[in-house]
mmCIF file of the C-alpha atoms, coordinates in Angstrom:
data_MODEL
# 
_entry.id   MODEL 
# 
loop_
_atom_site.group_PDB 
_atom_site.id 
_atom_site.type_symbol 
_atom_site.label_atom_id 
_atom_site.label_alt_id 
_atom_site.label_comp_id 
_atom_site.label_asym_id 
_atom_site.label_entity_id 
_atom_site.label_seq_id 
_atom_site.pdbx_PDB_ins_code 
_atom_site.Cartn_x 
_atom_site.Cartn_y 
_atom_site.Cartn_z 
_atom_site.occupancy 
_atom_site.B_iso_or_equiv 
_atom_site.pdbx_formal_charge 
_atom_site.auth_seq_id 
_atom_site.auth_comp_id 
_atom_site.auth_asym_id 
_atom_site.auth_atom_id 
_atom_site.pdbx_PDB_model_num 
ATOM 1   C CA . MET A 1 1   ? 0.000  0.000   0.000   1.00 0.00 ? 1   MET A CA 1 
ATOM 2   C CA . PHE A 1 2   ? 1.292  3.469   -0.836  1.00 0.00 ? 2   PHE A CA 1 
ATOM 3   C CA . TYR A 1 3   ? 0.817  6.726   0.968   1.00 0.00 ? 3   TYR A CA 1 
ATOM 4   C CA . HIS A 1 4   ? 1.515  9.984   -0.881  1.00 0.00 ? 4   HIS A CA 1 
ATOM 5   C CA . VAL A 1 5   ? 2.943  12.871  1.114   1.00 0.00 ? 5   VAL A CA 1 
ATOM 6   C CA . LYS A 1 6   ? 2.244  16.112  -0.722  1.00 0.00 ? 6   LYS A CA 1 
ATOM 7   C CA . GLU A 1 7   ? 5.615  17.753  0.062   1.00 0.00 ? 7   GLU A CA 1 
ATOM 8   C CA . THR A 1 8   ? 8.801  16.424  -1.464  1.00 0.00 ? 8   THR A CA 1 
ATOM 9   C CA . GLN A 1 9   ? 11.330 15.045  1.008   1.00 0.00 ? 9   GLN A CA 1 
ATOM 10  C CA . PHE A 1 10  ? 13.878 17.639  -0.115  1.00 0.00 ? 10  PHE A CA 1 
ATOM 11  C CA . ASN A 1 11  ? 13.385 21.036  -1.727  1.00 0.00 ? 11  ASN A CA 1 
ATOM 12  C CA . VAL A 1 12  ? 14.117 20.836  -5.431  1.00 0.00 ? 12  VAL A CA 1 
ATOM 13  C CA . ARG A 1 13  ? 15.619 24.013  -6.902  1.00 0.00 ? 13  ARG A CA 1 
ATOM 14  C CA . VAL A 1 14  ? 17.212 25.017  -10.170 1.00 0.00 ? 14  VAL A CA 1 
ATOM 15  C CA . SER A 1 15  ? 18.986 28.292  -10.896 1.00 0.00 ? 15  SER A CA 1 
ATOM 16  C CA . LYS A 1 16  ? 17.818 28.688  -14.503 1.00 0.00 ? 16  LYS A CA 1 
ATOM 17  C CA . PRO A 1 17  ? 16.073 26.751  -17.282 1.00 0.00 ? 17  PRO A CA 1 
ATOM 18  C CA . ASP A 1 18  ? 18.323 24.212  -18.968 1.00 0.00 ? 18  ASP A CA 1 
ATOM 19  C CA . PRO A 1 19  ? 16.742 21.906  -21.579 1.00 0.00 ? 19  PRO A CA 1 
ATOM 20  C CA . ARG A 1 20  ? 19.955 19.930  -22.135 1.00 0.00 ? 20  ARG A CA 1 
ATOM 21  C CA . PHE A 1 21  ? 20.222 19.031  -18.465 1.00 0.00 ? 21  PHE A CA 1 
ATOM 22  C CA . ALA A 1 22  ? 16.490 18.258  -18.434 1.00 0.00 ? 22  ALA A CA 1 
ATOM 23  C CA . ARG A 1 23  ? 17.119 15.748  -21.211 1.00 0.00 ? 23  ARG A CA 1 
ATOM 24  C CA . LEU A 1 24  ? 19.807 14.060  -19.110 1.00 0.00 ? 24  LEU A CA 1 
ATOM 25  C CA . MET A 1 25  ? 17.495 14.017  -16.110 1.00 0.00 ? 25  MET A CA 1 
ATOM 26  C CA . LEU A 1 26  ? 14.830 12.261  -18.182 1.00 0.00 ? 26  LEU A CA 1 
ATOM 27  C CA . GLU A 1 27  ? 17.281 9.384   -18.586 1.00 0.00 ? 27  GLU A CA 1 
ATOM 28  C CA . GLN A 1 28  ? 17.550 9.232   -14.793 1.00 0.00 ? 28  GLN A CA 1 
ATOM 29  C CA . PHE A 1 29  ? 13.751 9.255   -14.593 1.00 0.00 ? 29  PHE A CA 1 
ATOM 30  C CA . GLY A 1 30  ? 12.874 6.408   -16.922 1.00 0.00 ? 30  GLY A CA 1 
ATOM 31  C CA . GLY A 1 31  ? 16.018 5.184   -18.632 1.00 0.00 ? 31  GLY A CA 1 
ATOM 32  C CA . ALA A 1 32  ? 17.560 1.734   -18.428 1.00 0.00 ? 32  ALA A CA 1 
ATOM 33  C CA . ASN A 1 33  ? 19.267 2.565   -15.128 1.00 0.00 ? 33  ASN A CA 1 
ATOM 34  C CA . GLY A 1 34  ? 16.780 5.164   -13.931 1.00 0.00 ? 34  GLY A CA 1 
ATOM 35  C CA . GLU A 1 35  ? 14.539 5.372   -10.900 1.00 0.00 ? 35  GLU A CA 1 
ATOM 36  C CA . LEU A 1 36  ? 11.544 3.732   -12.578 1.00 0.00 ? 36  LEU A CA 1 
ATOM 37  C CA . SER A 1 37  ? 13.622 0.750   -13.655 1.00 0.00 ? 37  SER A CA 1 
ATOM 38  C CA . ALA A 1 38  ? 15.061 0.378   -10.155 1.00 0.00 ? 38  ALA A CA 1 
ATOM 39  C CA . ALA A 1 39  ? 11.625 0.530   -8.539  1.00 0.00 ? 39  ALA A CA 1 
ATOM 40  C CA . LEU A 1 40  ? 10.261 -2.142  -10.861 1.00 0.00 ? 40  LEU A CA 1 
ATOM 41  C CA . GLN A 1 41  ? 13.260 -4.407  -10.268 1.00 0.00 ? 41  GLN A CA 1 
ATOM 42  C CA . TYR A 1 42  ? 12.798 -4.207  -6.491  1.00 0.00 ? 42  TYR A CA 1 
ATOM 43  C CA . PHE A 1 43  ? 9.057  -4.906  -6.850  1.00 0.00 ? 43  PHE A CA 1 
ATOM 44  C CA . VAL A 1 44  ? 9.693  -8.019  -8.944  1.00 0.00 ? 44  VAL A CA 1 
ATOM 45  C CA . GLN A 1 45  ? 12.372 -9.261  -6.552  1.00 0.00 ? 45  GLN A CA 1 
ATOM 46  C CA . ALA A 1 46  ? 10.061 -8.714  -3.578  1.00 0.00 ? 46  ALA A CA 1 
ATOM 47  C CA . PHE A 1 47  ? 7.226  -10.764 -5.051  1.00 0.00 ? 47  PHE A CA 1 
ATOM 48  C CA . SER A 1 48  ? 9.480  -13.795 -5.492  1.00 0.00 ? 48  SER A CA 1 
ATOM 49  C CA . CYS A 1 49  ? 10.229 -14.002 -1.748  1.00 0.00 ? 49  CYS A CA 1 
ATOM 50  C CA . LYS A 1 50  ? 6.920  -12.904 -0.192  1.00 0.00 ? 50  LYS A CA 1 
ATOM 51  C CA . ASN A 1 51  ? 6.002  -16.246 1.402   1.00 0.00 ? 51  ASN A CA 1 
ATOM 52  C CA . ALA A 1 52  ? 9.441  -17.745 1.963   1.00 0.00 ? 52  ALA A CA 1 
ATOM 53  C CA . TYR A 1 53  ? 11.167 -14.643 3.404   1.00 0.00 ? 53  TYR A CA 1 
ATOM 54  C CA . PRO A 1 54  ? 8.589  -12.082 4.600   1.00 0.00 ? 54  PRO A CA 1 
ATOM 55  C CA . GLU A 1 55  ? 11.214 -9.819  6.234   1.00 0.00 ? 55  GLU A CA 1 
ATOM 56  C CA . ILE A 1 56  ? 13.133 -9.565  2.958   1.00 0.00 ? 56  ILE A CA 1 
ATOM 57  C CA . TYR A 1 57  ? 9.859  -8.939  1.118   1.00 0.00 ? 57  TYR A CA 1 
ATOM 58  C CA . ASP A 1 58  ? 9.154  -5.980  3.413   1.00 0.00 ? 58  ASP A CA 1 
ATOM 59  C CA . MET A 1 59  ? 12.651 -4.576  2.920   1.00 0.00 ? 59  MET A CA 1 
ATOM 60  C CA . LEU A 1 60  ? 12.490 -4.846  -0.883  1.00 0.00 ? 60  LEU A CA 1 
ATOM 61  C CA . MET A 1 61  ? 9.025  -3.259  -0.975  1.00 0.00 ? 61  MET A CA 1 
ATOM 62  C CA . ASP A 1 62  ? 10.319 -0.383  1.173   1.00 0.00 ? 62  ASP A CA 1 
ATOM 63  C CA . ILE A 1 63  ? 13.210 0.138   -1.237  1.00 0.00 ? 63  ILE A CA 1 
ATOM 64  C CA . ALA A 1 64  ? 10.859 0.023   -4.254  1.00 0.00 ? 64  ALA A CA 1 
ATOM 65  C CA . THR A 1 65  ? 8.628  2.621   -2.628  1.00 0.00 ? 65  THR A CA 1 
ATOM 66  C CA . GLU A 1 66  ? 11.634 4.848   -1.937  1.00 0.00 ? 66  GLU A CA 1 
ATOM 67  C CA . GLU A 1 67  ? 12.618 4.617   -5.607  1.00 0.00 ? 67  GLU A CA 1 
ATOM 68  C CA . LEU A 1 68  ? 9.122  5.820   -6.550  1.00 0.00 ? 68  LEU A CA 1 
ATOM 69  C CA . GLY A 1 69  ? 9.700  8.806   -4.271  1.00 0.00 ? 69  GLY A CA 1 
ATOM 70  C CA . HIS A 1 70  ? 12.883 9.546   -6.201  1.00 0.00 ? 70  HIS A CA 1 
ATOM 71  C CA . LEU A 1 71  ? 10.797 9.608   -9.388  1.00 0.00 ? 71  LEU A CA 1 
ATOM 72  C CA . GLU A 1 72  ? 8.775  12.479  -7.978  1.00 0.00 ? 72  GLU A CA 1 
ATOM 73  C CA . MET A 1 73  ? 11.880 14.505  -7.177  1.00 0.00 ? 73  MET A CA 1 
ATOM 74  C CA . VAL A 1 74  ? 13.510 13.865  -10.568 1.00 0.00 ? 74  VAL A CA 1 
ATOM 75  C CA . GLY A 1 75  ? 10.227 14.723  -12.312 1.00 0.00 ? 75  GLY A CA 1 
ATOM 76  C CA . ALA A 1 76  ? 9.941  17.963  -10.341 1.00 0.00 ? 76  ALA A CA 1 
ATOM 77  C CA . THR A 1 77  ? 13.503 18.854  -11.349 1.00 0.00 ? 77  THR A CA 1 
ATOM 78  C CA . VAL A 1 78  ? 12.787 18.218  -15.041 1.00 0.00 ? 78  VAL A CA 1 
ATOM 79  C CA . GLN A 1 79  ? 9.648  20.348  -14.851 1.00 0.00 ? 79  GLN A CA 1 
ATOM 80  C CA . MET A 1 80  ? 11.586 23.236  -13.299 1.00 0.00 ? 80  MET A CA 1 
ATOM 81  C CA . LEU A 1 81  ? 14.405 22.939  -15.828 1.00 0.00 ? 81  LEU A CA 1 
ATOM 82  C CA . LEU A 1 82  ? 11.872 23.369  -18.644 1.00 0.00 ? 82  LEU A CA 1 
ATOM 83  C CA . THR A 1 83  ? 9.778  26.125  -17.064 1.00 0.00 ? 83  THR A CA 1 
ATOM 84  C CA . GLY A 1 84  ? 9.866  29.283  -19.153 1.00 0.00 ? 84  GLY A CA 1 
ATOM 85  C CA . ILE A 1 85  ? 11.618 27.693  -22.118 1.00 0.00 ? 85  ILE A CA 1 
ATOM 86  C CA . ASN A 1 86  ? 10.266 28.933  -25.419 1.00 0.00 ? 86  ASN A CA 1 
ATOM 87  C CA . GLY A 1 87  ? 10.262 26.988  -28.664 1.00 0.00 ? 87  GLY A CA 1 
ATOM 88  C CA . GLU A 1 88  ? 13.292 28.765  -30.120 1.00 0.00 ? 88  GLU A CA 1 
ATOM 89  C CA . LEU A 1 89  ? 15.524 27.934  -27.141 1.00 0.00 ? 89  LEU A CA 1 
ATOM 90  C CA . LYS A 1 90  ? 14.333 24.311  -27.155 1.00 0.00 ? 90  LYS A CA 1 
ATOM 91  C CA . ASP A 1 91  ? 15.126 24.036  -30.860 1.00 0.00 ? 91  ASP A CA 1 
ATOM 92  C CA . MET A 1 92  ? 18.620 25.472  -30.289 1.00 0.00 ? 92  MET A CA 1 
ATOM 93  C CA . ALA A 1 93  ? 19.290 22.916  -27.560 1.00 0.00 ? 93  ALA A CA 1 
ATOM 94  C CA . GLU A 1 94  ? 18.039 20.022  -29.663 1.00 0.00 ? 94  GLU A CA 1 
ATOM 95  C CA . ASN A 1 95  ? 20.146 21.077  -32.664 1.00 0.00 ? 95  ASN A CA 1 
ATOM 96  C CA . ALA A 1 96  ? 23.335 21.713  -30.680 1.00 0.00 ? 96  ALA A CA 1 
ATOM 97  C CA . GLU A 1 97  ? 26.438 19.872  -31.882 1.00 0.00 ? 97  GLU A CA 1 
ATOM 98  C CA . ILE A 1 98  ? 26.770 17.961  -28.610 1.00 0.00 ? 98  ILE A CA 1 
ATOM 99  C CA . ASN A 1 99  ? 23.379 16.317  -29.163 1.00 0.00 ? 99  ASN A CA 1 
ATOM 100 C CA . GLY A 1 100 ? 24.557 14.988  -32.512 1.00 0.00 ? 100 GLY A CA 1 
ATOM 101 C CA . MET A 1 101 ? 27.550 13.441  -30.795 1.00 0.00 ? 101 MET A CA 1 
ATOM 102 C CA . MET A 1 102 ? 25.295 11.635  -28.330 1.00 0.00 ? 102 MET A CA 1 
ATOM 103 C CA . ASN A 1 103 ? 23.711 9.542   -31.087 1.00 0.00 ? 103 ASN A CA 1 
ATOM 104 C CA . GLY A 1 104 ? 26.277 6.746   -31.104 1.00 0.00 ? 104 GLY A CA 1 
ATOM 105 C CA . LYS A 1 105 ? 29.845 6.111   -32.159 1.00 0.00 ? 105 LYS A CA 1 
ATOM 106 C CA . ALA A 1 106 ? 29.253 6.782   -35.880 1.00 0.00 ? 106 ALA A CA 1 
ATOM 107 C CA . ALA A 1 107 ? 27.859 10.247  -35.080 1.00 0.00 ? 107 ALA A CA 1 
ATOM 108 C CA . LYS A 1 108 ? 30.933 11.008  -32.953 1.00 0.00 ? 108 LYS A CA 1 
ATOM 109 C CA . GLU A 1 109 ? 33.244 9.890   -35.761 1.00 0.00 ? 109 GLU A CA 1 
ATOM 110 C CA . ASP A 1 110 ? 31.351 12.083  -38.264 1.00 0.00 ? 110 ASP A CA 1 
ATOM 111 C CA . PHE A 1 111 ? 31.668 15.061  -35.950 1.00 0.00 ? 111 PHE A CA 1 
ATOM 112 C CA . ILE A 1 112 ? 35.413 14.540  -35.508 1.00 0.00 ? 112 ILE A CA 1 
# 
């Protein structure tokens, strides 16, 4: 069972909008090694030991729930990083040279 506390555990602040950093934070939110992936892995592991090891089940469910709390903080950070960004600034960030380099080894070689 989950209980949602309306305040985040820590205050999330950003100094200015930054769409490139927001893009990196989205990977932390739902990427292969992000908070959502971690929460789901702990949930699955917990279900496999519910009857045999109830104390481990409780611990893994607590960890999974904590990971879901991290999702809220990362999501709040992404939202703040994109607040006030207009279309022109977003387009500039998406078309920056560094973003082309992030599309695999071939893109890096082309850039070099």
